[in-house]
C-alpha positions in Angstrom: 29.1 -20.2 12.9 27.1 -23.2 11.7 23.7 -22.7 10.0 20.6 -24.3 11.1 18.2 -23.6 8.4 17.8 -21.5 5.2 19.0 -18.0 5.0 16.1 -15.6 5.1 15.6 -12.1 4.2 13.3 -9.3 5.2 12.8 -5.6 4.9 12.3 -2.9 7.8 10.9 0.4 7.8 11.8 3.6 9.3 9.2 3.2 11.8 10.7 0.2 13.3 8.1 -2.3 11.5 8.4 -5.2 9.4 7.7 -4.4 5.9 8.1 -7.8 4.4 9.7 -11.1 4.8 10.3 -14.0 2.6 8.8 -17.4 2.9 12.1 -18.5 4.7 11.9 -15.9 7.6 8.1 -16.6 7.8 9.1 -20.2 8.7 11.5 -19.3 11.1 9.2 -17.1 13.1 6.3 -19.4 13.1 3.8 -16.9 11.2 2.6 -15.9 8.1 4.1 -13.3 6.0 1.1 -11.3 6.3 0.7 -11.6 10.2 4.3 -10.3 10.2 4.0 -7.2 8.0 3.6 -4.1 10.1 4.3 -5.8 13.2 7.4 -4.0 15.4 10.7 -5.6 15.1 10.7 -5.9 18.9 7.7 -8.3 18.8 10.0 -10.8 17.3 13.0 -10.2 19.1 14.0 -11.6 22.7 13.2 -9.3 25.5 16.7 -9.4 26.4 17.8 -8.2 23.1 15.5 -5.4 22.1 17.5 -2.6 23.4 20.7 -3.9 21.7 18.9 -4.5 18.6 17.3 -1.1 18.4 20.7 0.7 18.8 22.0 -1.7 16.3 19.3 -0.7 13.7 19.6 3.1 14.5 23.3 2.8 13.7 22.6 1.0 10.3 20.0 3.7 9.3 22.4 6.5 10.5 25.5 5.3 8.7 24.2 3.6 5.7 26.8 0.9 6.1 26.3 -2.9 6.4 26.0 -3.9 9.9 26.3 -7.4 11.1 25.3 -8.6 14.6 24.0 -12.1 16.6 20.8 -11.8 18.3 17.9 -13.7 19.5 14.6 -13.7 17.7 11.3 -14.8 19.5 9.1 -17.0 17.4 5.2 -17.2 17.6 5.3 -19.5 20.5 7.9 -17.4 22.3 10.9 -19.7 21.9 14.4 -18.0 21.4 16.2 -18.4 18.2 20.0 -17.5 17.7 20.5 -15.9 14.3 23.1 -13.8 12.5 21.8 -10.6 11.2 23.5 -8.5 8.1 21.8 -5.3 7.6 22.0 -2.8 5.1 20.1 0.5 4.2 18.6 0.5 0.7 16.6 3.3 -1.3 15.7 7.0 -0.7 13.4 9.2 0.8 9.9 7.4 2.0 11.0 4.2 0.1 14.2 3.9 2.0 14.1 0.4 4.0 16.7 -1.7 5.9 17.6 -4.9 4.2 17.9 -8.0 6.5 19.7 -11.3 5.7 19.2 -13.6 8.6 21.1 -17.0 9.2 19.6 -19.0 12.1 22.3 -20.6 14.2 21.9 -24.1 15.8 19.7 -24.0 18.9 21.7 -24.6 22.0 24.9 -23.0 20.6 26.9 -22.1 23.5 28.3 -18.4 24.0 31.3 -20.0 25.4 31.6 -22.5 22.1 31.5 -19.5 19.8 34.0 -17.7 22.1 36.3 -20.6 22.0 36.1 -20.5 18.2 36.8 -16.9 18.0 39.7 -17.2 20.1 41.1 -19.9 18.0 40.8 -17.7 14.8 42.3 -14.9 16.4 45.2 -17.2 17.6 45.7 -18.6 14.1 45.7 -15.0 12.5 48.2 -14.1 15.1 50.4 -16.8 14.7 50.5 -16.3 10.7 51.5 -12.6 11.2 54.0 -13.7 13.7 55.4 -16.1 11.0 55.6 -13.8 8.1 57.5 -11.4 10.1 60.1 -13.9 11.0 60.2 -15.9 7.7 58.8 -13.8 5.2 55.4 -13.6 3.1 56.8 -16.1 0.6 57.3 -18.9 3.3 54.7 -18.5 5.8 50.8 -17.9 5.0 48.4 -18.2 2.3 46.1 -15.3 1.2 42.9 -17.4 0.6 43.4 -18.8 4.3 43.9 -15.5 5.9 40.9 -13.9 4.0 39.0 -16.9 5.3 40.0 -16.4 8.9 39.9 -12.7 9.0 36.1 -12.6 7.5 35.3 -15.3 10.2 36.7 -13.1 13.0 35.1 -10.0 11.8 31.7 -11.8 11.5 32.2 -13.4 15.1 32.7 -9.7 16.2 29.6 -8.7 14.7 31.3 -6.1 12.2 31.4 -5.3 8.7 34.7 -6.1 6.8 35.4 -4.3 3.5 37.5 -6.0 0.4 40.0 -3.1 1.0 40.2 -3.8 4.8 41.0 -7.4 3.9 43.8 -6.2 1.6 45.4 -4.1 4.2 45.1 -6.9 6.8 46.6 -9.7 4.9 49.3 -7.1 3.8 48.7 -8.0 0.0 48.5 -5.5 -2.9 44.9 -4.6 -3.8 44.9 -6.2 -7.4 46.1 -9.6 -5.9 43.6 -9.4 -3.2 40.9 -8.8 -5.5 42.1 -12.0 -7.7 42.1 -14.1 -4.4 38.7 -12.8 -3.5 37.2 -13.8 -7.0 38.6 -17.2 -6.6 37.0 -17.5 -3.2 33.6 -16.3 -4.7 33.9 -18.5 -7.6 34.5 -21.3 -5.1 31.6 -20.4 -3.1 33.4 -19.8 0.0 32.9 -15.8 0.2 30.3 -13.4 -0.9 29.9 -9.9 -1.7 27.1 -8.1 0.3 26.2 -5.8 -2.8 25.9 -6.5 -6.5 28.5 -5.5 -9.2 32.2 -6.0 -9.3 34.4 -6.3 -6.2 35.9 -2.8 -5.2 37.8 -1.8 -2.0 34.6 -0.5 -0.4 32.8 -3.9 -1.1 31.4 -5.7 2.2 32.4 -9.1 2.3 31.3 -12.2 4.1 31.8 -15.8 4.3 29.1 -17.9 2.7 27.0 -20.5 4.7 29.0 -23.3 3.4 32.4 -21.6 4.5 31.1 -20.9 8.0 29.8 -24.3 8.6 33.3 -25.6 7.5 35.3 -23.3 9.7 33.2 -24.0 12.6 33.5 -27.9 12.3 37.2 -27.3 11.8 37.5 -25.3 15.1 35.1 -27.4 16.9 37.4 -30.2 16.2 40.5 -28.5 17.2 38.9 -26.9 20.6 38.1 -30.5 21.4 41.3 -31.8 21.0 42.6 -29.1 23.3 39.7 -29.9 26.0 41.0 -33.7 25.6 44.6 -33.0 26.0 43.8 -30.8 29.2 42.0 -33.7 30.7 44.7 -36.3 30.0 47.3 -33.5 31.5 
């Protein structure tokens, strides 16, 4: 999904309150950092999304796995702000926190548009899978393209995707998949959710740049399909 502002970061305590946020998150919410600290997360969440976010955060606390979701924040003026959230647990004991990465989406982004882009990505993946079965891997498909598509679909479905899952999905041996991932990281198209070398259990996400580029491509394709239907 396209990005509407700088990526923001924050920390959530076990009590469901904001432990800290950076300057980008403070600007997004329209409040000073000091005013945000100690505030319940529900206070900066759209009322219609509070129950879903509470369940989402509970899942992150309980599993320890990186989680992703699309929800609406509510800023100091009460305005709804669509965002992509990536959350993971960090630390141990009383020092445990949820680390939040927040990517704001363009205001006015219609759910139908997001759904259309997701459907387009799923269709392309199915077409590539069918083509490989019919003509063979050497003639159809490109690992880099498939990695980007599958990572995009995972983000659109608000689920985490590991490097090992990517290797299984594109049906490419792990050493070669890892080289493709490293190439995409170097090119600035994908990011690792955790520090250190990429391993099968490493969560992978698209970079803001790649998200914007893929959404622009899908947006153009959807427009072409819609125009074709009007002409027909």
